[in-house]
Backbone as CSV, one residue per row, in Angstrom:
resi,resn,N_x,N_y,N_z,CA_x,CA_y,CA_z,C_x,C_y,C_z
1,VAL,-45.714,2.523,-41.856,-46.082,2.338,-40.452,-47.565,1.963,-40.389
2,GLN,-47.844,0.851,-39.764,-49.221,0.413,-39.618,-49.763,0.880,-38.267
3,LEU,-50.916,1.539,-38.311,-51.542,2.079,-37.108,-52.814,1.308,-36.820
4,VAL,-53.009,0.954,-35.558,-54.197,0.209,-35.149,-54.881,0.955,-34.009
5,GLU,-56.143,1.315,-34.245,-56.898,2.056,-33.232,-57.794,1.124,-32.440
6,SER,-58.146,1.562,-31.243,-59.108,0.847,-30.415,-59.759,1.841,-29.474
7,GLY,-60.874,1.419,-28.886,-61.493,2.226,-27.847,-62.775,2.919,-28.218
8,GLY,-63.183,2.816,-29.463,-64.439,3.448,-29.841,-65.627,2.692,-29.261
9,GLY,-66.808,3.278,-29.420,-68.005,2.627,-28.921,-69.144,3.595,-28.754
10,LEU,-70.155,3.139,-28.040,-71.354,3.933,-27.793,-71.319,4.478,-26.369
11,VAL,-71.581,5.761,-26.246,-71.573,6.395,-24.929,-72.668,7.449,-24.893
12,GLN,-73.192,7.686,-23.719,-74.208,8.729,-23.572,-73.548,10.099,-23.515
13,ALA,-74.308,11.096,-23.896,-73.807,12.467,-23.821,-73.355,12.766,-22.391
14,GLY,-72.209,13.422,-22.300,-71.625,13.716,-21.008,-70.636,12.677,-20.539
15,GLY,-70.599,11.563,-21.212,-69.707,10.481,-20.833,-68.302,10.651,-21.390
16,SER,-67.485,9.630,-21.173,-66.083,9.666,-21.569,-65.704,8.402,-22.325
17,LEU,-64.739,8.548,-23.192,-64.131,7.430,-23.896,-62.656,7.734,-24.073
18,ARG,-61.879,6.673,-24.153,-60.453,6.837,-24.432,-60.114,6.032,-25.679
19,LEU,-59.598,6.710,-26.673,-59.149,6.066,-27.892,-57.642,5.832,-27.811
20,SER,-57.215,4.694,-28.294,-55.794,4.368,-28.320,-55.375,3.994,-29.721
21,CYS,-54.161,4.330,-30.038,-53.589,4.002,-31.351,-52.170,3.511,-31.123
22,VAL,-51.863,2.360,-31.669,-50.515,1.828,-31.548,-49.932,1.647,-32.934
23,ALA,-48.688,2.031,-33.084,-47.953,1.801,-34.320,-47.245,0.465,-34.212
24,LEU,-47.443,-0.381,-35.202,-46.885,-1.730,-35.132,-45.404,-1.755,-35.500
25,GLN,-44.874,-0.652,-36.029,-43.452,-0.536,-36.287,-42.914,0.657,-35.498
26,SER,-41.616,0.782,-35.494,-40.992,1.888,-34.773,-41.466,3.226,-35.313
27,THR,-41.648,4.162,-34.415,-42.046,5.512,-34.807,-40.868,6.480,-34.694
28,SER,-39.658,5.968,-34.788,-38.494,6.831,-34.622,-38.407,7.892,-35.707
29,GLY,-38.994,7.613,-36.864,-38.987,8.586,-37.947,-40.250,9.413,-38.031
30,ILE,-41.118,9.219,-37.073,-42.411,9.902,-37.071,-42.328,11.226,-36.322
31,GLY,-42.901,12.251,-36.900,-42.988,13.538,-36.232,-44.312,13.651,-35.517
32,ALA,-45.207,14.447,-36.085,-46.495,14.661,-35.440,-47.400,13.438,-35.573
33,MET,-48.177,13.210,-34.543,-49.237,12.210,-34.579,-50.526,12.902,-34.164
34,GLY,-51.633,12.371,-34.642,-52.876,13.052,-34.318,-54.096,12.189,-34.506
35,TRP,-55.206,12.785,-34.148,-56.505,12.158,-34.330,-57.359,13.068,-35.208
36,TYR,-58.027,12.446,-36.155,-58.968,13.113,-37.038,-60.325,12.418,-36.899
37,ARG,-61.365,13.077,-37.383,-62.676,12.436,-37.381,-63.437,12.787,-38.642
38,GLN,-64.346,11.883,-38.979,-65.095,12.041,-40.226,-66.506,11.519,-40.037
39,THR,-67.467,12.294,-40.532,-68.862,11.860,-40.564,-69.262,11.645,-42.019
40,PRO,-70.306,10.867,-42.260,-70.690,10.536,-43.640,-70.906,11.777,-44.501
41,GLY,-70.295,11.770,-45.663,-70.466,12.854,-46.617,-69.625,14.081,-46.347
42,LYS,-68.809,14.024,-45.311,-67.990,15.185,-44.967,-66.519,14.821,-45.006
43,GLN,-65.675,15.843,-45.049,-64.239,15.600,-45.089,-63.734,15.183,-43.713
44,ARG,-62.555,14.612,-43.733,-61.909,14.208,-42.500,-61.241,15.443,-41.879
45,ASP,-61.580,15.728,-40.659,-61.095,16.940,-40.001,-60.175,16.623,-38.837
46,LEU,-59.209,17.486,-38.620,-58.305,17.353,-37.493,-59.047,17.576,-36.179
47,VAL,-58.775,16.716,-35.196,-59.309,16.893,-33.848,-58.197,17.380,-32.924
48,ALA,-57.076,16.677,-32.929,-55.968,17.025,-32.044,-54.677,16.511,-32.645
49,LEU,-53.600,17.236,-32.361,-52.300,16.909,-32.903,-51.270,17.007,-31.785
50,ILE,-50.278,16.119,-31.801,-49.211,16.183,-30.813,-47.883,15.970,-31.504
51,GLY,-46.965,16.865,-31.248,-45.642,16.745,-31.807,-44.808,15.734,-31.057
52,ARG,-43.654,15.426,-31.621,-42.802,14.425,-30.994,-42.361,14.868,-29.594
53,GLY,-42.208,16.156,-29.422,-41.785,16.673,-28.125,-42.923,16.947,-27.172
54,GLY,-44.152,16.703,-27.626,-45.296,16.854,-26.734,-46.141,18.088,-26.943
55,PHE,-45.758,18.947,-27.890,-46.587,20.127,-28.162,-47.921,19.676,-28.727
56,THR,-49.008,20.254,-28.214,-50.339,19.834,-28.639,-51.134,20.982,-29.240
57,THR,-52.067,20.628,-30.103,-53.021,21.585,-30.632,-54.356,20.878,-30.815
58,TYR,-55.426,21.630,-30.602,-56.771,21.067,-30.651,-57.680,21.946,-31.494
59,VAL,-58.660,21.323,-32.121,-59.704,22.109,-32.768,-60.530,22.755,-31.659
60,ASP,-61.040,23.945,-31.919,-61.724,24.705,-30.872,-62.861,23.936,-30.215
61,SER,-63.567,23.144,-30.992,-64.765,22.479,-30.473,-64.469,21.421,-29.416
62,VAL,-63.215,20.989,-29.295,-62.887,19.955,-28.303,-61.975,20.463,-27.189
63,LYS,-61.536,21.701,-27.291,-60.646,22.249,-26.254,-61.313,22.184,-24.888
64,GLY,-60.551,21.718,-23.912,-61.072,21.582,-22.564,-61.809,20.285,-22.312
65,ARG,-62.096,19.543,-23.365,-62.818,18.268,-23.217,-61.966,17.068,-23.630
66,PHE,-61.123,17.244,-24.611,-60.285,16.159,-25.117,-58.832,16.416,-24.748
67,THR,-58.105,15.329,-24.510,-56.678,15.426,-24.236,-55.937,14.374,-25.049
68,ILE,-54.963,14.832,-25.812,-54.146,13.917,-26.587,-52.834,13.691,-25.852
69,SER,-52.368,12.460,-25.884,-51.099,12.126,-25.239,-50.348,11.135,-26.094
70,ARG,-49.075,11.018,-25.825,-48.227,10.200,-26.689,-47.134,9.560,-25.855
71,ASP,-46.799,8.327,-26.208,-45.691,7.622,-25.578,-44.779,7.140,-26.690
72,ASN,-43.681,7.831,-26.898,-42.781,7.481,-28.003,-42.128,6.118,-27.795
73,ALA,-41.895,5.739,-26.566,-41.262,4.450,-26.293,-42.197,3.282,-26.624
74,ARG,-43.505,3.510,-26.400,-44.480,2.460,-26.673,-45.140,2.613,-28.037
75,ASN,-44.758,3.663,-28.771,-45.325,3.902,-30.105,-46.840,4.051,-30.058
76,THR,-47.325,4.781,-29.089,-48.763,4.952,-28.948,-49.160,6.424,-28.897
77,VAL,-50.376,6.676,-29.310,-50.986,7.998,-29.129,-52.428,7.768,-28.712
78,ASP,-52.840,8.437,-27.662,-54.171,8.262,-27.107,-54.958,9.564,-27.169
79,LEU,-56.276,9.405,-27.149,-57.158,10.570,-27.082,-58.184,10.312,-25.985
80,GLN,-58.062,11.055,-24.908,-59.030,10.976,-23.824,-60.133,11.986,-24.106
81,MET,-61.354,11.484,-24.222,-62.490,12.334,-24.567,-63.467,12.370,-23.395
82,SER,-63.786,13.562,-22.948,-64.713,13.735,-21.833,-65.815,14.705,-22.244
83,SER,-66.861,14.727,-21.436,-68.005,15.608,-21.713,-68.451,15.480,-23.163
84,LEU,-68.579,14.259,-23.593,-68.892,14.010,-25.004,-70.272,14.527,-25.367
85,LYS,-70.378,14.994,-26.600,-71.608,15.539,-27.133,-72.039,14.735,-28.348
86,PRO,-73.319,14.739,-28.677,-73.757,14.017,-29.875,-73.006,14.448,-31.129
87,GLU,-72.628,15.699,-31.208,-71.905,16.167,-32.392,-70.477,15.633,-32.462
88,ASP,-70.014,14.949,-31.427,-68.708,14.292,-31.484,-68.797,12.931,-32.183
89,THR,-69.997,12.497,-32.491,-70.185,11.225,-33.172,-69.491,11.248,-34.529
90,ALA,-68.629,10.264,-34.757,-67.853,10.214,-35.996,-66.988,8.958,-35.978
91,VAL,-66.386,8.694,-37.109,-65.308,7.712,-37.154,-64.011,8.471,-36.881
92,TYR,-63.266,8.013,-35.910,-62.020,8.667,-35.514,-60.843,7.888,-36.089
93,TYR,-59.924,8.628,-36.689,-58.762,8.042,-37.337,-57.473,8.542,-36.687
94,CYS,-56.571,7.647,-36.468,-55.230,7.980,-36.004,-54.353,8.288,-37.219
95,ASN,-53.467,9.243,-37.070,-52.583,9.636,-38.164,-51.165,9.830,-37.654
96,ALA,-50.205,9.480,-38.486,-48.799,9.709,-38.156,-48.095,10.251,-39.391
97,ARG,-47.265,11.253,-39.171,-46.568,11.881,-40.288,-45.068,11.683,-40.147
98,GLU,-44.411,11.363,-41.256,-42.968,11.241,-41.267,-42.335,12.620,-41.037
99,MET,-41.208,12.620,-40.333,-40.511,13.876,-40.060,-39.821,14.443,-41.289
100,TYR,-39.280,13.578,-42.141,-38.413,14.040,-43.211,-38.955,13.757,-44.605
101,SER,-40.230,13.433,-44.678,-40.857,13.281,-45.981,-42.320,13.680,-45.845
102,SER,-43.017,13.609,-46.956,-44.448,13.957,-46.933,-45.327,12.752,-46.621
103,ALA,-44.721,11.620,-46.316,-45.498,10.403,-46.063,-46.357,10.559,-44.811
104,SER,-47.563,10.029,-44.901,-48.520,10.090,-43.809,-49.239,8.755,-43.748
105,TYR,-49.530,8.310,-42.547,-50.131,6.998,-42.366,-51.439,7.145,-41.597
106,TRP,-52.378,6.243,-41.906,-53.699,6.281,-41.271,-54.051,4.923,-40.684
107,GLY,-54.775,4.978,-39.567,-55.359,3.767,-39.048,-56.650,3.440,-39.781
108,GLN,-57.285,2.378,-39.366,-58.491,1.915,-40.051,-59.738,2.648,-39.587
109,GLY,-59.636,3.369,-38.495,-60.767,4.124,-37.968,-61.513,3.361,-36.888
110,THR,-62.046,4.103,-35.947,-62.862,3.518,-34.887,-64.076,4.413,-34.671
111,LEU,-65.240,3.805,-34.604,-66.481,4.565,-34.533,-66.795,4.971,-33.101
112,VAL,-67.085,6.243,-32.943,-67.552,6.787,-31.668,-68.970,7.304,-31.881
113,THR,-69.895,6.794,-31.090,-71.284,7.226,-31.170,-71.707,7.780,-29.823
114,VAL,-72.173,9.020,-29.824,-72.611,9.669,-28.591,-74.114,9.873,-28.683
115,SER,-74.841,9.226,-27.794,-76.295,9.339,-27.814,-76.753,10.478,-26.911
116,SER,-77.856,11.089,-27.308,-78.368,12.228,-26.534,-79.333,11.780,-25.454
């Protein structure tokens, strides 16, 4: 499954951005989808996850500020980010996991820069 992200950019602290990820093939075999982020020299960390049925989970640092959503018919997963902070600056990656195997797919990443 090929994932393509969009929506990154430069925003001032306190601002909002919406990241979008579209799967170019059917996601009928996909279970959880999510967004991760990575800064230079650090590991890629989970930001938010959404199950096929809509169950969501967030890392504590983004709770109340970020919202993940998913449209199974359109093969998309979005991340609405509000009240952005400089520490949210990172490359954000979309991820999709197969339901019945260990296969996992990644997008190419989109850079989010939050200026203070």
